[in-house]
C-alpha positions as CSV (number, residue, x, y, z in Angstrom):
1,M,51.5,112.7,70.4
2,A,54.1,110.5,71.3
3,T,57.6,112.2,70.7
4,L,60.8,110.9,71.3
5,S,63.5,113.4,72.6
6,P,66.5,112.8,69.9
7,A,68.8,113.1,73.3
8,T,67.0,110.3,74.6
9,G,65.6,107.1,73.0
10,L,67.3,104.6,75.1
11,D,66.1,105.4,78.2
12,V,62.1,105.6,77.8
13,P,59.5,103.1,77.7
14,L,59.4,101.1,74.3
15,S,55.7,102.5,74.1
16,A,57.2,105.9,73.7
17,I,59.1,105.2,71.0
18,D,58.0,107.2,68.2
19,V,60.3,106.4,65.0
20,S,58.0,108.9,62.9
21,D,59.2,111.9,64.9
22,A,60.8,114.2,62.1
23,M,63.1,115.4,64.7
24,L,65.2,112.2,64.8
25,Y,65.9,113.0,61.5
26,A,66.3,116.8,61.5
27,T,68.9,116.0,64.2
28,D,70.3,112.9,62.7
29,S,69.7,111.1,65.8
30,W,67.8,108.2,64.7
31,R,70.3,105.2,64.5
32,P,70.3,104.7,68.4
33,V,66.5,104.5,68.6
34,F,66.2,101.9,65.5
35,A,69.2,99.7,67.3
36,R,67.0,99.8,70.4
37,L,64.1,98.6,68.0
38,R,65.8,95.8,66.2
39,A,67.1,94.6,69.4
40,E,63.8,94.7,71.8
41,A,60.9,95.2,69.5
42,P,61.7,94.7,66.3
43,V,57.6,94.6,65.3
44,H,56.9,97.4,67.0
45,H,53.2,99.3,67.9
46,Q,53.2,103.0,68.2
47,A,49.5,103.8,69.4
48,N,49.6,107.7,69.6
49,S,51.8,109.3,66.8
50,P,50.5,112.4,64.5
51,F,50.0,109.9,61.3
52,G,47.7,107.7,63.8
53,P,48.7,104.1,65.2
54,Y,51.3,102.1,63.5
55,W,53.5,99.1,63.6
56,S,57.2,99.5,62.9
57,V,59.4,96.7,61.3
58,S,62.8,97.5,61.5
59,R,64.8,94.2,60.6
60,H,66.1,93.3,57.2
61,A,64.2,89.8,57.0
62,D,61.1,90.8,58.3
63,I,60.7,93.9,56.0
64,Q,61.7,91.7,53.1
65,A,58.9,89.1,54.4
66,V,56.4,91.7,54.3
67,E,57.4,93.1,50.9
68,A,57.1,89.1,49.8
69,R,53.3,89.0,50.4
70,P,51.8,91.8,48.9
71,D,48.7,90.2,48.8
72,I,48.2,90.6,52.5
73,F,50.6,93.7,52.9
74,S,48.7,95.9,50.4
75,S,50.3,99.4,49.0
76,D,46.8,100.3,47.5
77,M,45.8,104.0,47.9
78,K,42.5,103.3,48.5
79,Y,43.9,101.9,51.9
80,G,46.1,104.8,52.6
81,G,49.0,104.7,50.1
82,I,52.7,104.0,50.6
83,T,53.8,106.3,53.4
84,I,53.3,106.7,57.2
85,L,50.8,109.7,56.2
86,D,47.0,108.5,55.3
87,Q,46.4,109.9,52.1
88,V,42.7,110.6,52.2
89,G,40.8,113.4,50.4
90,E,42.4,115.7,48.3
91,I,45.7,114.2,48.8
92,N,44.5,110.7,47.7
93,R,46.7,110.9,44.7
94,P,46.4,107.0,42.9
95,Q,50.0,105.9,41.7
96,F,51.0,102.4,40.2
97,I,53.7,102.2,43.3
98,A,50.6,102.6,45.4
99,A,48.6,99.7,43.8
100,D,48.3,95.9,44.0
101,R,48.2,93.4,41.0
102,P,47.2,93.6,38.2
103,Y,47.0,97.5,38.0
104,H,50.3,98.2,39.3
105,G,52.1,95.8,36.7
106,E,50.0,97.4,33.9
107,Q,51.1,100.9,34.4
108,R,54.6,100.0,35.6
109,R,55.3,98.4,32.1
110,V,54.4,101.5,30.6
111,I,57.4,103.2,32.3
112,A,59.8,100.6,32.5
113,P,61.3,100.9,29.0
114,A,62.5,104.3,29.8
115,F,64.7,102.6,32.3
116,G,66.1,99.2,30.6
117,P,69.7,99.0,30.0
118,G,69.4,100.2,26.5
119,E,67.9,103.6,27.3
120,M,71.1,103.7,30.5
121,A,73.5,103.1,27.7
122,K,72.4,105.8,25.6
123,M,71.6,108.2,28.3
124,A,75.4,107.7,29.6
125,D,77.4,110.3,27.6
126,S,74.6,112.9,28.4
127,I,74.8,112.5,31.7
128,R,79.2,112.2,32.0
129,L,79.0,115.6,29.8
130,R,76.3,117.2,31.8
131,T,78.2,116.4,35.3
132,G,81.6,117.0,34.2
133,Q,80.5,120.5,33.0
134,L,79.1,121.4,36.4
135,L,81.8,120.3,38.4
136,D,84.1,122.1,36.1
137,K,82.2,125.5,37.6
138,L,82.8,124.7,41.0
139,P,85.2,126.5,43.3
140,F,88.1,124.9,45.0
141,G,88.9,126.5,48.6
142,T,86.0,128.4,48.8
143,E,83.3,127.2,50.4
144,F,79.7,126.2,49.2
145,N,76.4,124.2,49.4
146,W,76.8,121.1,47.9
147,V,73.4,120.3,48.1
148,E,72.2,123.4,46.0
149,R,75.6,123.5,43.6
150,V,75.8,120.0,42.5
151,S,72.9,117.6,43.9
152,I,69.9,119.5,43.0
153,P,70.9,120.6,39.6
154,L,72.2,117.4,38.2
155,T,68.7,115.4,38.9
156,T,66.5,118.2,38.2
157,D,68.5,118.4,34.7
158,M,67.9,114.5,34.7
159,L,64.3,114.5,35.1
160,A,63.6,117.4,32.5
161,I,65.2,115.0,29.8
162,L,63.2,112.3,31.1
163,F,59.9,114.1,30.7
164,D,61.4,116.3,28.0
165,F,60.2,118.9,30.1
166,P,60.9,123.0,28.8
167,W,64.2,123.7,30.0
168,A,63.5,127.1,31.1
169,D,61.0,126.1,33.5
170,R,62.8,122.7,35.1
171,H,63.1,124.4,38.5
172,L,59.6,123.7,38.7
173,L,60.1,120.1,38.9
174,T,62.5,120.9,41.9
175,L,59.6,122.9,43.6
176,W,57.0,120.3,42.9
177,S,59.3,117.7,44.1
178,D,60.0,119.1,47.3
179,I,56.3,119.9,48.6
180,A,55.1,116.8,47.3
181,G,57.7,114.7,49.0
182,D,57.1,116.4,52.2
183,I,54.8,114.5,54.1
184,E,54.7,116.9,57.2
185,M,52.7,119.7,55.5
186,A,49.9,117.6,55.7
187,L,49.7,117.8,59.3
188,N,49.2,121.5,59.1
189,P,45.8,122.8,57.5
190,V,47.8,126.1,56.1
191,T,50.8,123.7,54.5
192,A,48.5,121.1,53.6
193,A,46.5,123.5,51.2
194,E,49.6,125.3,49.7
195,S,50.6,121.4,49.2
196,V,47.5,120.6,47.5
197,R,47.4,123.9,45.3
198,H,50.8,123.5,43.8
199,G,49.8,119.9,43.1
200,K,46.8,121.2,40.9
201,E,49.2,123.9,39.4
202,M,51.5,120.9,38.6
203,L,48.9,119.1,36.8
204,A,47.7,122.2,34.8
205,Y,51.1,122.6,33.5
206,F,51.3,119.1,32.6
207,D,48.3,118.8,31.1
208,R,49.7,121.2,28.6
209,L,52.4,118.8,28.0
210,F,50.2,116.1,27.3
211,A,47.7,117.5,25.6
212,E,50.7,118.4,23.1
213,R,52.7,114.9,23.2
214,K,49.3,113.2,22.5
215,A,49.1,115.3,19.2
216,M,52.2,113.8,18.2
217,P,53.9,110.4,17.0
218,P,54.9,108.7,20.3
219,S,58.7,109.0,21.1
220,N,60.6,108.0,24.5
221,D,59.9,110.9,26.7
222,L,57.7,109.8,29.8
223,I,54.7,112.0,29.2
224,S,54.6,110.5,25.7
225,M,54.9,107.1,26.7
226,M,51.9,107.9,29.4
227,V,49.8,109.6,26.9
228,H,50.1,106.9,24.0
229,S,49.5,104.0,26.6
230,E,45.8,102.0,26.8
231,S,46.7,102.0,30.8
232,M,47.7,105.7,31.2
233,G,46.4,107.5,28.6
234,N,43.2,108.4,29.8
235,M,43.5,109.0,33.7
236,P,41.3,111.1,36.0
237,D,42.9,114.0,37.4
238,Q,44.1,112.9,40.6
239,E,45.5,109.6,39.2
240,R,47.6,111.4,36.6
241,I,48.4,114.3,39.7
242,G,49.7,110.8,41.8
243,N,51.9,109.2,39.1
244,L,53.6,112.4,38.2
245,I,54.4,113.1,41.9
246,L,55.6,109.4,41.9
247,L,58.1,109.8,38.9
248,I,59.4,113.5,40.1
249,V,59.9,112.4,44.1
250,G,61.4,109.2,42.9
251,G,63.7,110.6,40.1
252,N,64.6,113.8,42.3
253,D,64.8,113.7,46.1
254,T,66.3,109.9,46.1
255,T,69.2,110.6,43.9
256,R,69.7,114.0,45.3
257,N,70.2,113.0,48.6
258,S,72.4,110.2,47.7
259,M,74.3,112.5,45.9
260,S,74.5,114.5,49.3
261,G,75.1,111.5,51.2
262,L,78.1,110.1,49.5
263,V,79.6,113.7,50.0
264,A,79.1,113.0,54.0
265,A,79.8,109.4,53.8
266,F,83.0,109.9,52.5
267,D,84.1,112.6,54.7
268,R,83.0,110.8,57.7
269,Y,85.0,107.8,56.5
270,P,88.1,109.6,54.1
271,D,90.0,106.1,54.1
272,Q,87.0,104.6,51.6
273,W,87.5,107.7,49.2
274,R,91.4,106.9,49.3
275,K,90.4,103.6,47.9
276,L,88.6,104.9,45.0
277,I,91.7,107.4,44.5
278,D,93.6,104.5,44.4
279,D,91.6,102.2,42.3
280,P,88.8,103.7,40.3
281,G,87.6,100.3,39.6
282,K,86.0,100.2,43.0
283,I,83.1,102.4,41.9
284,A,80.9,99.8,41.0
285,G,80.8,98.1,44.6
286,A,80.7,101.6,45.9
287,V,77.6,102.8,44.7
288,P,75.3,100.2,46.2
289,E,76.9,100.6,49.6
290,I,76.3,104.6,49.0
291,I,72.8,104.1,48.7
292,R,72.7,101.7,51.4
293,W,74.6,104.0,53.8
294,Q,72.1,107.1,52.9
295,T,68.8,105.4,52.2
296,P,67.3,108.5,50.8
297,L,63.6,106.8,51.5
298,A,63.4,106.3,55.1
299,H,60.2,103.7,55.2
300,M,57.7,102.3,52.6
301,R,54.1,101.6,54.0
302,R,51.9,98.7,53.8
303,T,48.2,97.9,55.4
304,C,47.0,94.6,56.4
305,V,44.1,93.6,54.4
306,A,43.7,90.0,56.2
307,D,44.6,89.1,60.0
308,S,48.3,87.7,60.0
309,E,51.7,88.3,61.8
310,I,55.1,89.4,61.2
311,A,57.7,87.7,62.7
312,G,55.1,86.1,65.3
313,V,53.7,89.4,66.2
314,P,50.0,89.0,65.5
315,V,48.6,92.3,62.7
316,K,44.7,93.1,62.3
317,T,43.1,93.5,59.2
318,G,43.3,97.5,58.7
319,D,47.0,97.8,60.4
320,K,49.3,100.0,59.2
321,I,52.7,98.4,58.6
322,V,55.5,101.3,58.2
323,M,58.8,99.2,56.7
324,W,61.8,101.4,57.7
325,Y,64.2,100.6,55.3
326,I,66.8,103.3,57.0
327,S,67.0,100.6,59.9
328,G,66.8,97.7,57.7
329,N,70.0,98.9,56.1
330,R,71.4,99.4,59.4
331,D,70.9,95.7,60.6
332,E,74.1,93.8,61.8
333,S,73.0,90.6,61.4
334,V,73.1,91.3,57.4
335,F,75.6,94.0,57.5
336,P,78.2,93.7,59.8
337,D,79.7,96.9,61.3
338,A,76.6,98.7,59.4
339,E,77.2,102.2,60.6
340,R,80.5,102.5,58.2
341,L,80.8,102.9,54.8
342,D,82.7,100.1,53.3
343,I,83.0,100.3,49.3
344,E,84.2,96.3,49.7
345,R,81.5,95.1,51.7
346,P,80.4,92.4,49.4
347,N,76.7,92.1,49.7
348,A,75.8,95.6,49.6
349,R,73.5,95.1,46.8
350,R,71.0,93.4,49.7
351,H,70.1,97.2,50.6
352,L,66.3,97.6,50.9
353,A,66.5,101.6,49.7
354,F,65.0,100.4,46.3
355,G,62.3,98.3,48.0
356,F,62.0,94.4,47.3
357,G,59.9,92.5,45.4
358,V,57.4,93.3,42.5
359,H,57.7,97.0,44.0
360,R,61.2,97.4,43.6
361,C,62.2,100.7,42.3
362,V,61.7,101.1,38.3
363,G,64.5,103.7,38.2
364,A,67.1,101.9,40.5
365,R,69.2,101.4,37.4
366,L,69.3,105.5,36.4
367,A,69.8,106.2,39.8
368,E,73.3,104.0,40.2
369,L,74.1,105.4,36.9
370,Q,74.2,109.1,37.9
371,I,75.7,108.1,41.2
372,Q,78.8,106.0,39.5
373,I,79.2,109.0,36.7
374,L,79.1,111.6,39.7
375,L,82.2,109.5,41.3
376,E,83.8,109.2,38.0
377,Q,84.1,112.8,37.5
378,M,85.3,113.7,40.5
379,L,87.9,111.6,40.8
380,E,89.2,112.4,37.0
381,R,89.1,116.2,38.4
382,R,90.8,115.2,41.7
383,M,88.3,116.7,43.9
384,T,88.4,115.4,47.3
385,V,84.9,117.3,48.9
386,R,85.7,118.2,52.4
387,V,82.4,118.9,54.7
388,S,83.1,122.2,56.0
389,G,80.4,123.4,58.4
390,T,77.1,121.7,60.2
391,P,74.6,120.4,57.9
392,S,70.8,120.7,58.0
393,H,68.8,117.8,57.5
394,V,65.1,117.4,55.7
395,V,62.5,117.5,58.8
396,Q,60.6,114.7,58.1
397,C,60.6,110.8,58.4
398,F,59.8,110.0,54.8
399,V,62.5,111.9,52.3
400,H,66.0,111.3,54.3
401,G,68.3,113.8,53.2
402,Y,70.1,117.2,53.3
403,T,69.2,120.8,52.8
404,N,72.5,122.5,53.1
405,L,76.0,120.4,52.8
406,P,78.7,122.8,53.4
407,V,81.7,121.9,51.5
408,I,85.1,122.7,50.4
409,I,86.7,121.2,47.8
410,E,90.6,120.3,47.8
411,R,92.7,119.1,45.1
412,H,93.9,115.1,46.0
């Protein structure tokens, strides 16, 4: 196993760098390592990682170039899927994001209407009401965990609404999301078995809902859209699990960690929060910059299905190509002073956190809307949130975020 001490990374041979090392993210020490890769080896091969050999693509332009060639760089689950973890055996769970044309488009079109502009307009008032009610319950001047009290409930409740999921059981969505999004669990036989067990429990629960919705007229919730569609109405077990995981993790972990990341970012750059206090009209520009700065999914993976090249580096059929969004969003050639949060950054929307091309996140508008409303409601209540202790980070190289973010709210 090639591992990299989080304290180093700048004084080791390039061949020793393994950016799949979970400790880089657990200790929040990934930045200088990726800066070195962008400078010295933007297309970098690691032959001996816990996830097997893989190529890292770390520059913004090169990531876009890979994403723009889906016929060469495949997302299909039959080649291993969309994360650095090869999803084989019981964790081979087909899903529309891990599919190529035309199948990807057929299933994406079933889900996409739930996230269109019209639906977002309908949801806005409900999101605003729930966000305001939650913030009104928070203490001023007393330390608490922002992840637990704000980020998790806001995103879990939104998922429950999207699925029309039984409200009393919505905590299960958080549990399933945390387990399904944790690729490190697959590296240990005990936790791998636990992940498979939870996947089966999730499927059994949702299958009851599928049967109920199939017997009812079509409606606008995601379950109804799936069961009443030709392309998703009769999926086999593993594909049902796969698409549920996609929608749950995509709708939960990503927005959750951006909601936590915005607190960390504004605490580190308080002048940017002051800009929002002085001019709430800047919120629209702040949202994509927050998502760029946090990058809630560190990477996506493709598999090379024909001999090709990336930035002049030859890659072979079967090679695993890992696109590090977390690095592309720190590429100084695209985002000057990239580590800094700048809510007036003119090109913040060029971030890669939602992907690029045909696989761009279908729920991007909803994520942006939730973050926008959270900022609006915080400002209306004159909340300034200070990080009051050492954050705890997610220990893996896929979902990039926080498990604990101690904060104290002050009134500005």
